[in-house]
C-alpha positions in Angstrom: 22.8 5.5 -4.4 21.0 3.1 -2.1 23.2 1.5 0.6 21.8 -2.0 1.5 22.7 -4.7 3.9 24.5 -7.7 2.6 21.7 -10.1 1.9 19.3 -7.5 0.2 22.3 -6.3 -1.9 22.9 -9.9 -3.2 19.2 -10.3 -3.9 19.1 -7.0 -5.8 22.2 -7.9 -7.7 20.6 -11.1 -8.8 17.6 -9.3 -10.1 19.9 -6.8 -12.0 21.5 -9.8 -13.7 18.1 -11.3 -14.5 16.9 -8.0 -16.1 20.0 -7.8 -18.3 20.2 -11.3 -19.6 19.0 -10.5 -23.1 20.3 -7.0 -23.4 22.4 -4.7 -21.2 25.3 -4.9 -18.7 25.8 -4.8 -15.0 28.9 -3.0 -13.6 30.2 -4.1 -10.3 33.0 -2.1 -8.6 34.9 -2.8 -5.3 36.7 -0.2 -3.3 38.7 -0.1 -0.1 36.9 2.1 2.4 36.8 2.9 6.0 33.3 4.6 5.9 34.6 7.4 8.0 35.1 11.1 7.2 38.6 12.6 7.2 37.9 14.3 10.5 36.8 11.1 12.2 39.8 9.2 10.7 42.2 11.8 12.1 40.6 11.7 15.5 40.8 7.9 15.6 44.5 8.0 14.5 45.5 10.6 17.1 43.6 8.6 19.8 45.6 5.5 18.8 42.6 3.5 17.7 42.7 1.3 14.7 40.4 2.0 11.7 38.3 -0.9 10.6 38.5 -1.0 6.8 35.7 -2.4 4.8 35.1 -3.2 1.1 32.6 -0.9 -0.6 30.8 -2.8 -3.3 28.8 -0.9 -5.9 26.6 -2.2 -8.7 24.7 -0.5 -11.4 22.9 -1.4 -14.6 22.8 2.1 -15.9 19.4 2.9 -14.3 19.6 1.7 -10.8 22.6 2.0 -8.4 23.1 -0.1 -5.2 25.9 -0.5 -2.8 26.9 -2.3 0.4 29.8 -2.4 2.8 31.4 -5.8 3.5 33.4 -6.2 6.6 36.2 -8.6 7.3 33.9 -11.0 9.2 31.4 -11.1 6.4 34.0 -11.4 3.6 34.1 -15.2 3.2 30.3 -15.5 3.0 29.9 -12.6 0.6 32.6 -13.9 -1.7 30.9 -17.4 -1.8 27.5 -15.9 -2.7 28.9 -13.4 -5.1 30.8 -16.2 -7.0 27.6 -18.3 -7.1 25.7 -15.4 -8.6 28.3 -14.7 -11.2 28.6 -18.3 -12.3 24.8 -18.7 -12.5 24.1 -15.4 -14.3 26.9 -15.1 -16.8 25.4 -17.8 -19.1 24.5 -15.3 -21.9 28.1 -14.5 -22.6 29.4 -15.6 -26.0 32.1 -18.3 -25.9 35.3 -17.6 -27.7 36.0 -19.5 -30.9 39.1 -21.6 -30.4 41.5 -22.0 -33.2 42.9 -25.4 -34.1 46.5 -25.3 -33.0 47.8 -27.0 -36.2 45.9 -24.6 -38.4 47.0 -21.6 -36.4 50.7 -22.7 -36.6 50.5 -23.3 -40.3 48.9 -19.9 -40.8 51.7 -18.2 -38.8 54.3 -20.0 -40.8 52.7 -18.8 -44.1 52.6 -15.2 -42.8 56.2 -15.3 -41.8 57.3 -16.6 -45.2 55.3 -14.0 -47.0 56.7 -11.2 -44.8 60.3 -12.0 -45.7 61.7 -9.5 -48.2 62.6 -11.0 -51.5 66.1 -10.3 -52.6 66.9 -10.5 -56.2 70.3 -11.4 -57.5 71.4 -10.6 -61.0 74.1 -12.5 -62.7 76.7 -10.2 -64.5 
């Protein structure tokens, strides 16, 4: 997996979305990470130093894997660019068909009436 800086990661993510507009998917995962080994973490904790946690962002299209670490200082800028990319590149999604509220309500009523058990009474 290739670890990139923030701007190259966003550029590469954009190209992944471009390549999968007609067919395919892009998976993006975010994970809380300190980017330190357990030994380094334990040494920092015993020394009384605070760990700087970052967000590990991974993206794959099934063929190519990329990742980056986003710190607290870069988080606002990353979030803005990431949202822009998602809004621009998710145009090939199919829109959901909305049901007319009146028709849906009528259909629900008909189903409820048909589900009621019929009781028969016989006159003696």
